[in-house]
C-alpha positions in Angstrom: 0.0 0.0 0.0 2.9 2.3 0.8 4.1 2.3 -2.9 0.6 3.1 -4.1 0.4 6.1 -1.8 3.8 7.3 -2.9 2.8 7.0 -6.6 -0.5 8.8 -6.3 1.2 11.7 -4.4 3.1 12.5 -7.6 0.0 13.4 -9.7 -0.3 17.2 -10.1 -2.4 19.9 -11.8 -0.3 21.2 -14.7 -2.6 23.3 -16.9 -6.1 24.8 -17.0 -8.4 27.0 -19.0 -11.7 28.1 -17.6 -13.2 30.0 -20.5 -12.2 29.0 -24.1 -12.8 31.5 -26.8 -13.8 28.7 -29.1 -16.5 27.6 -26.6 -15.5 23.9 -27.2 -14.7 23.2 -23.6 -12.7 24.5 -20.6 -10.2 21.9 -19.5 -7.9 20.8 -16.7 -4.7 18.8 -17.3 -3.3 16.3 -14.7 0.2 14.9 -15.0 1.9 11.9 -13.4 5.1 13.6 -12.3 6.4 10.4 -10.7 8.6 7.6 -12.0 6.0 4.8 -11.9 2.6 4.3 -13.5 -0.5 5.3 -11.5 -3.9 3.6 -11.8 -6.5 6.4 -11.6 -9.3 3.8 -11.3 -7.8 1.8 -8.4 -6.8 5.0 -6.5 -10.2 6.6 -7.0 -9.1 10.0 -8.2 -11.7 12.7 -8.5 -12.0 16.3 -9.6 -14.0 19.0 -7.8 -14.2 22.8 -7.8 -14.8 25.0 -4.7 -17.3 22.8 -3.0 -14.3 20.6 -1.9 -16.3 17.4 -2.2 -14.0 14.4 -2.6 -15.4 11.8 -5.1 -17.8 14.2 -6.8 -16.4 13.6 -10.3 -14.6 10.3 -11.0 -11.4 10.2 -13.1 -11.3 6.4 -13.2 -11.8 6.3 -16.9 -8.2 7.5 -17.4 -7.1 4.1 -16.2 -3.4 3.5 -16.0 -1.4 6.8 -16.4 2.2 6.3 -17.2 5.1 8.2 -15.7 5.4 11.6 -17.3 1.9 11.3 -19.0 -0.6 14.1 -19.0 -4.4 13.5 -19.2 -7.2 15.9 -19.9 -10.6 16.6 -18.3 -12.9 18.8 -20.3 -16.6 20.0 -20.5 -16.6 19.3 -24.3 -17.2 15.9 -25.8 -13.9 14.1 -25.8 -14.0 13.7 -29.7 -14.7 17.4 -30.2 -12.0 18.5 -27.9 -9.5 16.1 -29.4 -10.3 17.4 -32.9 -10.2 21.1 -31.9 -6.7 20.7 -30.4 -5.5 18.2 -33.1 -4.6 15.8 -30.4 -3.1 12.3 -31.0 -5.4 9.4 -30.3 -2.9 8.4 -27.6 -3.7 11.4 -25.4 -6.3 10.5 -22.9 -9.4 12.8 -22.7 -12.5 12.5 -20.5 -15.2 14.8 -21.8 -18.7 15.9 -20.6 -17.6 17.6 -17.3 -20.4 19.7 -15.9 -18.5 20.8 -12.8 -17.6 24.1 -14.4 -14.9 26.5 -13.3 -15.2 30.3 -12.9 -12.9 33.3 -12.7 -12.5 32.9 -9.0 -12.5 29.2 -8.2 -10.3 26.3 -7.3 -9.3 22.9 -8.7 -9.1 20.0 -6.3 -7.6 16.6 -7.0 -8.4 13.7 -4.6 -7.5 10.1 -4.1 -10.3 8.7 -2.1 -10.8 11.4 0.6 -7.2 12.5 0.6 -6.4 15.8 -1.1 -3.5 15.4 -3.6 -3.3 18.8 -5.2 -5.2 22.1 -5.1 -5.0 25.3 -7.2 -7.0 28.3 -5.9 -7.1 31.3 -8.2 -8.9 34.6 -8.7 -8.2 36.7 -11.8 -10.7 39.5 -10.9 -8.2 41.6 -8.9 -10.1 41.2 -5.6 -8.8 39.6 -2.3 -5.5 38.1 -1.6 -5.7 35.2 -4.1 -4.6 36.1 -7.6 -3.7 34.3 -10.8 -3.8 34.7 -14.6 -7.1 35.0 -16.5 -7.3 31.8 -18.5 -9.9 33.0 -21.0 -8.9 31.7 -24.4 -5.4 31.2 -23.2 -4.4 28.4 -20.7 -2.4 28.8 -17.6 0.6 26.7 -16.7 3.3 26.6 -14.0 5.9 29.3 -14.5 8.5 27.0 -12.8 8.8 23.8 -10.9 8.2 25.8 -7.7 4.6 26.4 -8.9 3.7 22.7 -9.1 1.7 21.6 -6.1 2.3 24.9 -4.3 -1.3 26.2 -4.6 0.0 29.7 -5.5 -1.7 30.9 -8.7 0.7 33.9 -8.8 3.4 31.4 -9.8 1.4 30.4 -12.9 1.7 32.1 -16.3 -0.4 32.4 -19.5 0.6 30.2 -22.4 2.2 31.8 -25.5 2.7 30.3 -28.9 6.0 28.5 -29.0 6.8 28.8 -25.3 8.6 26.1 -23.2 5.3 24.2 -23.0 5.1 24.0 -26.8 1.9 26.0 -26.8 0.0 26.4 -30.0 -3.3 27.7 -31.4 -6.3 25.4 -31.5 -8.4 25.2 -34.6 -11.3 27.5 -35.3 -12.0 31.2 -36.0 -11.1 32.3 -32.5 -8.3 30.0 -31.7 -7.3 29.3 -28.1 -3.7 29.0 -27.0 -2.5 26.1 -24.9 -0.6 22.8 -24.8 -3.1 20.3 -23.6 -1.7 16.8 -23.2 1.9 18.0 -22.7 4.1 19.6 -20.0 7.8 20.2 -20.1 7.9 19.7 -16.3 7.4 16.0 -16.6 10.3 14.6 -18.6 10.0 10.9 -19.5 11.1 8.8 -16.6 12.5 5.3 -17.3 10.5 2.4 -15.8 12.2 0.1 -13.3 12.9 -2.5 -16.0 14.8 0.2 -18.0 16.9 1.0 -15.0 17.7 -2.7 -14.5 18.8 -3.0 -18.2 20.9 0.1 -17.8 22.7 -1.2 -14.7 23.2 -4.6 -16.4 24.8 -2.8 -19.4 27.0 -0.8 -17.2 28.1 -3.9 -15.4 28.9 -5.6 -18.6 31.0 -2.6 -19.8 32.9 -2.7 -16.5 33.6 -6.4 -16.9 35.0 -5.8 -20.4 37.1 -2.9 -19.2 38.6 -5.0 -16.4 39.4 -7.8 -18.8 41.2 -5.4 -21.2 43.3 -4.0 -18.3 44.1 -7.6 -17.1 45.4 -8.5 -20.6 47.6 -5.4 -20.9 49.3 -6.2 -17.6 50.1 -9.9 -18.4 
């Protein structure tokens, strides 16, 4: 059970847009920042806005999410969202979300009843909570420090060609974002890959020792 808890704790909110100009669906991106795959179904992940009700919206349909993989949750139909953003069929999308976000709101990610990540924001210039206005342009972490910190002031608006590889969606009033990708989660080798790497290094070491032995005899 300990390894499951450790794995789930690495899932983070990595992008959001609350009001798309194209009106094809606001979205939230979740990314497995860890080094092992996470089963969203087994761990009962859920999404919720400011009512803070764990389990209100299931994310189980994402299934197994690999290390470094980003998945998307949107109010649009999954097929429509995928077409609008020209996403590969390998990018996992859950559509039909009715738990909509506003200009002053929060995104909560749970596993069971445990809060994994929260992003509270308010782009209306009131109160102590701030953050970028993600209307037609998504917001993403400005640095690693922003991930999991629940400080929207550390988030920035996407721009075409930025470090997140942001681009314009299809349509007359194209939105800007990078759904399905984040530069903050580099591909992490699975345990089997590490084992193969270590085995290879061991073999290289053995060969080097043999060569040294031959030169000294």
